[in-house]
C-alpha positions as CSV (number, residue, x, y, z in Angstrom):
1,X,114.6,82.7,75.1
2,X,117.6,84.9,74.4
3,X,120.9,84.9,76.1
4,X,119.8,84.7,79.7
5,X,116.4,84.2,81.3
6,X,117.1,87.3,83.4
7,X,117.5,89.6,80.5
8,X,114.7,88.2,78.5
9,X,112.2,88.5,81.3
10,X,113.4,92.0,81.9
11,X,112.3,92.9,78.3
12,X,109.0,91.1,78.8
13,X,108.4,92.9,82.0
14,X,107.8,96.1,80.1
15,X,104.9,94.6,78.2
16,X,103.1,93.4,81.3
17,X,104.4,95.6,84.5
18,X,102.4,98.9,89.2
19,X,100.8,101.6,91.1
20,X,98.1,101.8,93.7
21,X,95.2,99.5,93.0
22,X,91.8,101.1,92.6
23,X,93.2,104.6,93.2
24,X,90.4,107.1,93.9
25,X,87.7,104.4,94.3
26,X,89.4,103.0,97.4
27,X,89.0,106.4,99.1
28,X,85.6,107.2,97.6
29,X,82.7,108.6,99.8
30,X,80.6,105.8,98.3
31,X,82.1,103.2,100.8
32,X,82.2,99.5,99.9
33,X,84.2,96.4,99.7
34,X,87.0,98.1,97.7
35,X,87.5,100.7,100.5
36,X,87.7,97.9,103.0
37,X,90.5,96.2,101.0
38,X,92.6,99.3,101.6
39,X,91.4,99.8,105.2
40,X,89.2,97.2,106.9
41,X,87.9,99.8,109.4
42,X,86.1,101.4,106.5
43,X,83.7,98.5,106.3
44,X,81.5,99.8,109.1
45,X,81.0,103.0,106.9
46,X,79.2,101.0,104.2
47,X,76.9,103.1,102.1
48,X,74.1,100.5,102.3
49,X,73.2,97.8,104.8
50,X,74.3,95.2,102.3
51,X,76.8,95.2,99.4
52,X,77.6,92.6,96.8
53,X,80.7,92.9,94.7
54,X,79.8,91.6,91.2
55,X,83.3,92.1,89.7
56,X,86.3,94.3,90.1
57,X,89.6,94.2,88.1
58,X,92.8,96.2,88.3
59,X,95.7,95.9,85.9
60,X,98.8,98.0,86.6
61,X,102.0,98.2,84.5
62,X,105.0,100.4,85.3
63,X,108.7,100.7,84.4
64,X,111.4,103.3,84.9
65,X,113.0,103.3,81.4
66,X,110.5,103.2,78.5
67,X,107.8,105.9,78.0
68,X,105.0,106.1,75.5
69,X,107.0,108.6,73.4
70,X,109.6,105.9,72.9
71,X,107.0,103.5,71.5
72,X,105.2,106.1,69.4
73,X,108.5,107.4,67.9
74,X,109.4,103.8,66.9
75,X,112.7,103.8,68.9
76,X,114.7,100.7,69.3
77,X,113.1,99.5,72.5
78,X,116.0,97.1,73.3
79,X,118.3,100.2,73.4
80,X,115.8,102.4,75.2
81,X,115.3,99.7,77.7
82,X,118.9,99.8,78.9
83,X,119.6,103.5,78.6
84,X,121.2,105.4,81.5
85,X,123.0,104.0,84.5
86,X,120.2,103.6,87.0
87,X,119.1,100.0,87.5
88,X,116.0,98.9,85.5
89,X,112.8,98.2,87.4
90,X,109.5,96.8,86.1
91,X,106.4,95.8,87.9
92,X,103.3,94.0,86.8
93,X,100.4,93.7,89.2
94,X,96.9,92.2,88.5
95,X,94.1,91.9,91.0
96,X,90.7,90.3,90.2
97,X,88.0,90.3,92.8
98,X,85.5,87.5,92.6
99,X,82.1,87.2,94.3
100,X,82.2,89.2,97.6
101,X,79.6,90.3,100.1
102,X,79.4,92.6,103.1
103,X,76.7,93.5,105.7
104,X,76.4,96.4,108.2
105,X,74.7,95.5,111.4
106,X,74.5,98.8,113.4
107,X,77.9,99.1,115.2
108,X,79.4,96.1,113.4
109,X,80.1,95.2,109.8
110,X,81.3,91.9,108.3
111,X,82.6,90.9,104.9
112,X,83.8,88.0,102.9
113,X,86.0,88.6,99.8
114,X,87.6,86.4,97.1
115,X,90.5,87.6,95.0
116,X,93.1,86.3,92.5
117,X,96.5,87.9,92.2
118,X,99.3,87.7,89.5
119,X,102.7,89.5,89.7
120,X,105.8,89.8,87.5
121,X,108.6,91.9,89.1
122,X,112.0,92.9,87.8
123,X,114.1,94.5,90.5
124,X,117.3,96.6,90.1
125,X,118.8,94.9,87.0
126,X,122.1,96.4,85.9
127,X,121.5,98.2,82.7
128,X,125.1,98.3,81.5
129,X,125.4,94.5,81.8
130,X,122.1,94.0,80.2
131,X,123.0,96.4,77.3
132,X,126.2,94.5,76.8
133,X,124.5,91.1,76.6
134,X,121.5,92.1,74.5
135,X,123.0,94.8,72.2
136,X,126.6,93.6,72.4
137,X,127.6,97.1,73.5
138,X,130.4,97.0,76.0
139,X,131.1,100.6,76.9
140,X,131.2,101.5,73.2
141,X,134.6,100.3,72.0
142,X,136.1,98.2,74.8
143,X,136.1,94.4,74.5
144,X,136.0,93.8,78.2
145,X,133.8,95.3,81.0
146,X,134.1,94.6,84.7
147,X,131.0,94.8,86.9
148,X,130.7,94.8,90.7
149,X,127.1,95.2,92.0
150,X,126.6,95.3,95.7
151,X,122.8,94.4,95.6
152,X,120.5,91.6,94.5
153,X,119.1,91.7,91.0
154,X,115.8,89.8,90.7
155,X,113.2,88.5,88.3
156,X,110.2,87.0,90.1
157,X,106.7,85.9,89.2
158,X,103.8,84.8,91.5
159,X,100.2,83.8,91.4
160,X,97.9,83.2,94.3
161,X,94.3,83.4,95.6
162,X,92.8,84.9,98.7
163,X,89.7,84.3,100.8
164,X,89.3,87.3,103.2
165,X,87.1,87.6,106.3
166,X,86.7,91.2,107.5
167,X,85.2,92.5,110.7
168,X,84.9,96.2,111.6
169,X,83.3,98.0,114.5
170,X,82.4,101.5,115.6
171,X,84.1,102.4,118.9
172,X,83.2,106.1,119.3
173,X,80.2,107.8,117.9
174,X,79.2,111.3,119.1
175,X,77.6,114.3,117.5
176,X,80.9,115.4,116.1
177,X,83.2,112.4,116.0
178,X,83.2,108.9,114.8
179,X,86.1,106.3,115.3
180,X,86.2,102.8,113.8
181,X,88.6,99.9,113.8
182,X,88.7,96.7,111.7
183,X,90.7,93.6,110.8
184,X,90.9,91.2,107.9
185,X,92.0,87.7,108.1
186,X,93.1,86.1,104.8
187,X,93.4,82.5,103.8
188,X,96.1,82.2,101.1
189,X,96.1,79.7,98.2
190,X,99.5,79.8,96.5
191,X,99.4,78.9,92.8
192,X,102.7,79.3,91.1
193,X,106.1,80.9,91.7
194,X,109.4,81.6,90.1
195,X,112.4,83.6,91.3
196,X,115.9,84.3,89.8
197,X,118.1,86.3,92.1
198,X,121.7,87.3,91.3
199,X,123.2,88.8,94.5
200,X,126.4,90.8,94.5
201,X,127.5,89.9,91.0
202,X,131.1,90.7,90.3
203,X,132.9,89.7,87.1
204,X,134.0,90.4,83.5
205,X,132.0,90.4,80.3
206,X,134.2,89.8,77.3
207,X,133.5,90.1,73.6
208,X,135.7,87.6,71.6
209,X,134.8,87.7,67.9
210,X,131.0,87.6,67.8
211,X,130.7,85.8,71.1
212,X,129.9,87.2,74.6
213,X,131.4,85.5,77.6
214,X,131.1,85.9,81.4
215,X,134.4,85.1,83.2
216,X,136.1,85.7,86.5
217,X,132.6,86.0,88.0
218,X,131.1,85.4,91.4
219,X,127.6,85.8,92.8
220,X,125.0,84.4,95.1
221,X,122.4,82.8,92.8
222,X,118.9,81.9,94.1
223,X,116.7,79.8,91.8
224,X,113.2,78.8,93.0
225,X,110.1,77.6,91.2
226,X,106.9,75.9,91.8
227,X,103.7,75.0,89.9
228,X,103.0,76.1,86.4
229,X,105.7,78.8,86.4
230,X,108.3,76.1,86.9
231,X,107.9,75.3,83.2
232,X,108.1,78.9,82.0
233,X,106.9,82.3,82.9
234,X,107.4,84.3,79.8
235,X,103.9,83.8,78.3
236,X,100.5,84.8,79.5
237,X,99.4,81.1,79.5
238,X,102.0,80.3,82.1
239,X,100.1,82.4,84.6
240,X,96.6,81.0,83.8
241,X,97.6,77.3,84.2
242,X,97.7,77.5,88.0
243,X,96.4,80.7,89.4
244,X,95.5,79.2,92.8
245,X,96.3,76.0,94.7
246,X,95.5,74.6,98.1
247,X,95.3,76.4,101.4
248,X,98.9,77.0,102.4
249,X,99.2,80.4,104.1
250,X,97.7,83.2,106.2
251,X,97.9,87.0,106.3
252,X,96.1,89.9,107.9
253,X,95.2,93.6,107.6
254,X,94.5,96.0,110.5
255,X,93.2,99.5,110.3
256,X,91.6,102.5,112.1
257,X,89.4,105.3,110.8
258,X,88.3,108.7,112.2
259,X,85.6,111.0,110.9
260,X,84.8,114.6,111.7
261,X,81.1,114.6,111.0
262,X,79.3,117.1,108.7
263,X,76.1,118.1,110.4
264,X,75.0,120.2,107.4
265,X,74.6,117.1,105.2
266,X,71.8,114.6,105.3
267,X,73.9,111.9,103.6
268,X,74.8,108.7,105.5
269,X,78.1,109.0,107.4
270,X,78.7,112.5,105.9
271,X,81.9,114.0,107.0
272,X,84.1,117.1,106.8
273,X,87.2,115.1,107.3
274,X,87.9,111.3,106.9
275,X,91.2,109.9,108.2
276,X,92.5,106.4,108.0
277,X,95.6,104.2,108.5
278,X,96.2,100.6,107.9
279,X,98.9,97.9,107.8
280,X,98.2,95.3,105.1
281,X,99.4,92.0,103.9
282,X,101.2,90.8,107.1
283,X,101.9,87.2,106.4
284,X,103.3,84.6,104.1
285,X,102.4,81.5,102.1
286,X,104.2,78.2,101.5
287,X,104.8,76.6,98.1
288,X,105.1,72.9,98.2
289,X,104.1,71.5,94.8
290,X,105.5,68.2,93.5
291,X,107.9,70.2,91.2
292,X,109.1,72.5,93.9
293,X,112.8,73.5,93.8
294,X,114.5,76.2,95.9
295,X,118.3,76.4,95.8
296,X,120.9,79.1,96.7
297,X,124.2,78.6,94.9
298,X,127.6,80.1,95.1
299,X,128.1,80.9,91.4
300,X,131.8,80.8,90.4
301,X,132.7,81.2,86.7
302,X,136.3,80.9,85.7
303,X,138.3,79.6,82.8
304,X,138.5,75.8,82.5
305,X,140.1,73.5,80.0
306,X,136.7,72.8,78.5
307,X,135.7,76.5,78.6
308,X,138.9,78.6,78.5
309,X,136.9,81.9,77.9
310,X,134.3,81.2,80.7
311,X,130.5,80.9,80.2
312,X,129.4,81.4,76.6
313,X,126.1,83.3,76.7
314,X,124.9,81.6,73.5
315,X,124.5,78.5,75.6
316,X,121.3,80.1,77.0
317,X,119.6,80.7,73.6
318,X,117.3,77.6,73.8
319,X,116.5,77.5,77.5
320,X,112.8,77.5,78.3
321,X,112.7,77.7,82.1
322,X,114.8,78.2,85.2
323,X,115.6,74.5,85.4
324,X,117.3,74.8,82.0
325,X,119.4,77.7,83.2
326,X,120.5,75.6,86.2
327,X,121.4,72.7,83.8
328,X,123.6,74.9,81.6
329,X,125.5,76.2,84.5
330,X,125.8,72.8,86.2
331,X,127.0,71.1,83.1
332,X,129.7,73.6,82.7
333,X,130.8,73.1,86.3
334,X,129.9,76.6,87.6
335,X,127.4,75.6,90.4
336,X,128.6,74.2,93.7
337,X,125.6,72.0,94.5
338,X,122.7,70.2,92.7
339,X,119.2,71.7,92.7
340,X,117.3,71.1,96.0
341,X,113.7,69.9,96.0
342,X,111.9,71.4,99.0
343,X,109.1,73.7,100.0
344,X,109.7,77.4,100.6
345,X,107.9,80.4,102.0
346,X,107.1,83.7,100.2
347,X,106.2,86.9,102.1
348,X,103.3,89.1,101.0
349,X,104.0,92.7,100.2
350,X,103.4,94.3,103.6
351,X,102.6,98.0,103.3
352,X,101.5,100.9,105.6
353,X,98.8,103.1,104.1
354,X,97.5,106.4,105.4
355,X,94.9,108.9,103.9
356,X,92.9,112.0,104.6
357,X,89.8,113.1,102.7
358,X,88.8,116.7,103.2
359,X,85.6,118.4,102.2
360,X,86.6,121.6,100.5
361,X,83.2,123.1,99.6
362,X,79.8,121.7,98.6
363,X,80.5,118.4,96.8
364,X,84.2,119.0,96.2
365,X,86.7,116.9,98.2
366,X,90.5,116.6,98.2
367,X,92.1,113.2,99.2
368,X,95.8,112.7,100.1
369,X,97.1,109.1,100.2
370,X,100.5,107.6,101.1
371,X,101.8,104.1,100.9
372,X,105.1,102.9,102.3
373,X,106.6,99.5,101.8
374,X,107.8,97.7,104.9
375,X,110.1,95.1,103.5
376,X,113.0,95.2,101.0
377,X,112.1,94.2,97.4
378,X,115.6,92.8,97.0
379,X,114.9,89.8,99.3
380,X,114.4,86.6,97.2
381,X,111.4,85.5,99.3
382,X,109.6,88.8,99.0
383,X,106.7,89.8,96.7
384,X,107.5,93.4,95.9
385,X,105.6,96.7,96.7
386,X,106.1,100.4,96.0
387,X,106.2,103.7,97.9
388,X,103.4,105.9,96.6
389,X,102.0,109.4,97.2
390,X,98.7,110.4,95.6
391,X,96.6,113.6,95.7
392,X,93.1,113.2,94.3
393,X,90.7,116.1,93.8
394,X,87.1,114.9,93.3
395,X,83.5,115.9,92.8
396,X,81.3,113.5,94.6
397,X,77.5,113.0,94.9
398,X,75.5,109.9,95.9
399,X,75.3,108.6,92.3
400,X,78.1,110.4,90.4
401,X,81.8,110.9,91.1
402,X,84.6,112.3,89.0
403,X,88.2,112.3,90.2
404,X,91.7,113.0,89.1
405,X,94.5,111.0,90.8
406,X,97.9,112.7,90.7
407,X,100.5,110.2,91.8
408,X,104.2,109.7,92.3
409,X,105.7,106.2,92.7
410,X,109.1,104.6,93.0
411,X,109.1,103.1,89.5
412,X,107.2,105.2,87.1
413,X,107.6,108.6,88.7
414,X,104.8,111.2,88.3
415,X,101.4,110.3,86.7
416,X,98.0,111.9,86.3
417,X,94.8,109.9,85.7
418,X,91.0,110.2,85.5
419,X,88.2,108.2,87.1
420,X,84.4,108.1,86.9
421,X,81.8,106.4,89.1
422,X,78.1,106.0,88.2
423,X,76.3,104.4,91.1
424,X,78.1,101.2,91.8
425,X,79.9,101.1,88.5
426,X,83.4,102.6,88.2
427,X,86.1,102.9,85.6
428,X,89.5,104.7,86.1
429,X,93.1,104.9,85.3
430,X,96.0,106.5,87.3
431,X,97.9,107.4,84.2
432,X,95.6,108.0,81.2
433,X,96.1,111.8,81.2
434,X,99.9,111.4,81.5
435,X,99.8,108.9,78.6
436,X,98.0,111.4,76.4
437,X,99.9,114.5,77.3
438,X,103.4,113.4,78.3
439,X,106.0,110.6,78.4
440,X,104.3,108.3,80.9
441,X,106.1,105.2,82.0
442,X,102.9,103.6,83.4
443,X,99.7,102.1,82.1
444,X,96.9,101.0,84.3
445,X,93.2,100.3,84.2
446,X,90.5,99.7,86.9
447,X,86.9,98.8,86.5
448,X,84.2,97.1,88.5
449,X,80.5,97.0,89.7
450,X,79.2,96.8,93.2
451,X,75.5,96.6,94.2
452,X,74.6,98.3,97.5
453,X,71.1,98.0,98.9
454,X,68.9,98.8,102.0
C-alpha cells in the first residue's frame, strides 16, 4: 500500500467503480422481478402468472477523471487520475440476484427475492493533494502547499445481502385506466464494511529533499471497519470472504404505478402510457462483528521533538489495513484517543425514482427515467448513490426487445448504451456505445435470465 490508504484506494477505485442498475430492462414492457426491484407496484403487472428469476447480475464502474482514451493512449494513469481541480469521485456497484420467485393472483402479486451487494466508493478526494502525494508534484515548483477543504473526503467499502418480500395490488382498473401500489420489506444481512473519512482537512504538505510531510494539519478523521474488510479492502478476495452475515437490519421500498390502457393491443396489460414513482432503500443495517471498530478522531499534526517536520508519508508504505493507519498516527502522537470497539449503523442509499414509458407508434416506445439521491454521500455512515437521468428509445415485442439507454449521471457524465432481450434472457450495457465512439468514463454490464409461465 503506497503513501496513504486513502490515495491507494482512490487509484484502485478506477479499476472496480456506477450507474443505474439494469437500465432499460427495469422499465421493460416484459414485466418481471427486475421491474419490481425498481418499483414494487410493477409486480402486479407481471407478464405471466408465475416468474422465476434464474440469475441476474449487474456490474457498474464509473469515475470522473479517466476515460477509455487515456487507457488506449497509454497515458500515465497516475497523472491522469489527479488532473484538474475538481474533486475525484469513483463508484463501484455490483448486484447479484439469487433465486427469486413471484406470483400474480388476480388483483394481488407477491414476490420473494435474494440479492448480494458489493460497493466501493471514493467521494470528493482533493486531486491537488493526491497529486502532490503520489506524483510528488506540489504546484509545480513550490516546496510547500497549503490545503483547506470544507468537506468530507471518503473511501468506503460495503458488502451485504438482502431477502426481500414484495406485495403489490391493483387499486383502480377501468376500461381506460389502471392504478397499482406496492411495497417491499427487506431483511438485511451485513457482511463487511470499511470507511476512511477525512473531514475539513486543513494543513501543509512539504517536500524536504525526497520526502513528503504533512504538517500544521487538522481534520476530523473517521475510521470504521468490520468483518473481512477490516483486514484489507484493496483486493477482490477481501470482498468475497464475507459477503453476507447474520440478520442485522431492515429496509423498505414503496411505489405507485399508473397505466393508460391501449385498447388496440391484445397483449396483456398493454398501455399507451406507463408512469411510476418509488422511494427505495429506506433503512439501515448494524455491523457488530467481533473485530468491529468505529472511531472519530480529532487529527492534529504538528512538529514535535521526535518528528520536527510532521508526519512522514513514507510511514504508510507498508500498511495493509485501516488499523495499521491508526497505529502509525497513534504511535506518532497525532490521534487524541485510542480506537473504540463498538457496533455501528450504516444507512442504505435511499433514492427517489420516477419514470414514464410512452408508446410512440406500433412497437416503438420511449422511456424517461430519473433518479435522485435523498442523502448526502459525504456522511461517513452513508452508502452512496447517484443522481441519474436516462432516455431510452426501444423496439419491443413479446419475445424481442432492443433498446438504447442514453444517460447522464453525477460521476461519469453522459453515456450511451445498447441492450437486447430475447424472451426472458437479457444482456445490456449503459455505456458500450460511448466506450466505442467517445471518451467514456464508465463501464457496466448487465445480464440475466427469468422464466415466466402461465
